[in-house]
Each structure stands twice: as structure tokens, then as C-alpha cells.
C-alpha positions in Angstrom: -40.5 43.7 224.9 -40.4 47.1 223.2 -41.6 48.3 219.8 -40.5 51.1 217.5 -42.3 52.7 214.5 -40.0 53.2 211.5 -40.2 55.8 208.8 -42.6 53.7 206.7 -45.5 54.8 208.9 -48.4 56.3 207.0 -50.3 57.4 210.1 -53.4 55.2 209.4 -54.1 54.8 213.1 -54.6 51.0 213.0 -52.0 50.4 215.6 -53.5 53.0 217.9 -57.0 51.6 217.6 -55.6 48.1 218.2 -53.4 48.9 221.1 -53.7 52.4 222.5 -51.7 51.4 225.6 -48.6 51.3 223.4 -49.2 53.3 220.2 -50.4 56.8 219.6 -50.6 59.1 216.6 -48.4 62.2 216.9 -47.8 64.8 214.2 -49.5 62.5 211.6 -47.5 59.3 212.4 -47.5 56.6 215.0 -45.2 56.5 217.9 -44.7 53.7 220.5 -44.2 54.1 224.2 -40.5 54.3 225.2 -40.7 51.6 227.9 -41.5 48.0 227.9 -45.0 46.9 226.7 -47.2 46.3 229.7 -47.9 42.6 230.2 -51.6 43.1 229.7 -51.0 44.7 226.3 -48.5 42.3 224.8 -51.1 40.4 222.7 -52.7 43.6 221.4 -49.3 45.1 220.6 -48.3 42.0 218.6 -51.7 42.2 216.7 -51.0 45.8 215.9 -47.5 44.9 214.5 -48.9 42.1 212.4 -51.8 44.3 211.2 -49.7 47.3 210.1 -50.3 47.7 206.4 -46.8 49.0 205.7 -44.8 46.9 208.2 -43.7 50.0 210.1 -43.7 48.4 213.5 -40.6 46.6 214.6 -39.6 44.8 217.8 -36.7 46.5 219.6 
């Protein structure tokens, strides 16, 4: 599974604090790793997606 961060991102950092293995803040907005989510981070990545206050995280 892969995630992308769309243009709705406000750079709040919630995803990065929830799942730093997948999400980082760069230039004021979140970015997701380009590859598949590591198996040990799948649950945290899903939590980050669900917790995003502006629904900026999408499954790819």
C-alpha cells in the first residue's frame, strides 16, 4: 500500500507525529514516502490518514 498527500495539506504535522516512517514535513507541507508502506507501519499510517484534519492523505 502507498499513500500520497494532496494539495489540501496544511502542514500541521499530525501525520508525521503519528507515523514518521511514512510521513515527513517538507517545505511546510507533508509528503509521504514514495515506496510501499513498511508492514510494521501500516497501522500507524492508516491512523495518520484517518486523523488528518483536512483529509489530505489518500491511498494510492
